[in-house]
N, C-alpha and C positions, 0 to 999 in steps of 0.2 A: 654306574650301569645301569641303576634302577632309571635317571632323568632320562638317558637314549631312549631306554626301552619304552617310559612313559611318553616320551615327545615321539618315539616312532608309532606308538598306540593310538595318541592323540590326531596326530599329523591324520592316520588309515583312516580312525573314526571319521572326519571330518572330509576326508574322501569320499568313503562309505554316503554318508547322508549326501554329499552334493551329487555324485555320481548315480544316486538311487531317484533323480528326477529322471534319469532317460529312459530307465524302467520304470517309472510308475506311468511318464509319457507317451512311450510305447505302447500301454493299451487302451488309448485316447480312440483309436480306430476301430478297436474294438468295442468299447463305448458304446460307442456313436449307434454301430451296427445292432446291440442288443436294448436300445435305448427306440430307437427306431420299433422296434417291436412293443416295445408297450404302449400306447394310449395319452400319449404325451403330443402338449403342440409342440410342432417346430422351432416355435421361439424358446420353449421351457428351454428345448433338447440344448440345443444354441448355447441356451445360459450354462447348464451342468457341463456342455464341454469345456466352455471356455474357463469356466471354476478350475477346471480338471485341469488346462495349460496354466493358471495359474496358480497352480498348488506345484506343481511342477518346478515353476520358474521359484518359487518361495524354497525349495527343497535346494537349489543351486546356490543361492544365496545363503542362505543358511549354512552351508557348507563355506561358501565361499569367504564368509566373515569368521566361521572358526579358523578356515587357514590363515588367514590376515592375524588374528589372534594369537594364532601357533609362530608367525613370522615375529610380529609383533613381539614375542612374549621371546622368542630365540636373539632380539635384538638387547632384553634388559627390561621391557613395561609391560609389569605384572599386570597392573590393569584392563588390560587388553583383556584378561580371560571374563570379567565381566558380563559381555559377550557371549562366548560361548559355554558362560553358564545358565543365561536367559535360553539360550537355545537346546542346555541340557537340559533343562526345568521343563523347557515348554513339552521336549518329546519324553521326556518320563510322566506329566500328567495327561500328554495325548493318548499314550501306547498301555498305562493303567486305565484312563475315561473306557477309551473304546475295546479296551478285551471284556472291562464291564459292560458295559454296555452292549457288545455284539456277540462275546465269547471269541470269537476269531483269535487264533493263537498267535499266525502271521504279527498282531499289535504288538505282541512282547520284543517286537526289533524293534521298536521306538523307546521302549522302555530301553533294552538295553544299549541302545547306541546313545542316550539322554544319561545312560550311567557313565559309560565310558568312557563319553564326551570330559563329565567330571571328573571323575575318579582319576584318569591321568591326568589333570592338569595338575592335580596335590603337589605332586613331586615338582615339576616346574614352576609352582610358584615360589621357591624359594629359592634366593639369591644363591 
């Protein structure tokens, strides 16, 4: 029962990470408008927008790698959690540093996703 719950929680967390890319990227147009109001060079605005899209792509890749790790673990390969552990740790550190640096509560979401990813994988590591 615990393994089933952990498996579903892990998969849902991975999906939230992947699908978060669409929420992130949906703000690119609004970001471009806001950046257009600033005294920035057009080239700088393009670079910021490109980085914005790149981050959205990274979120999809991270989520898909976690789904891949989940799939491999379901087929007996426990070492695949190394990938999701790295992603989880990255999300934890990013969340903590972002909250500390900006004070924006939203970034606790990154911390929570990282913790959920690692904690939910623990019961799945057992044979």
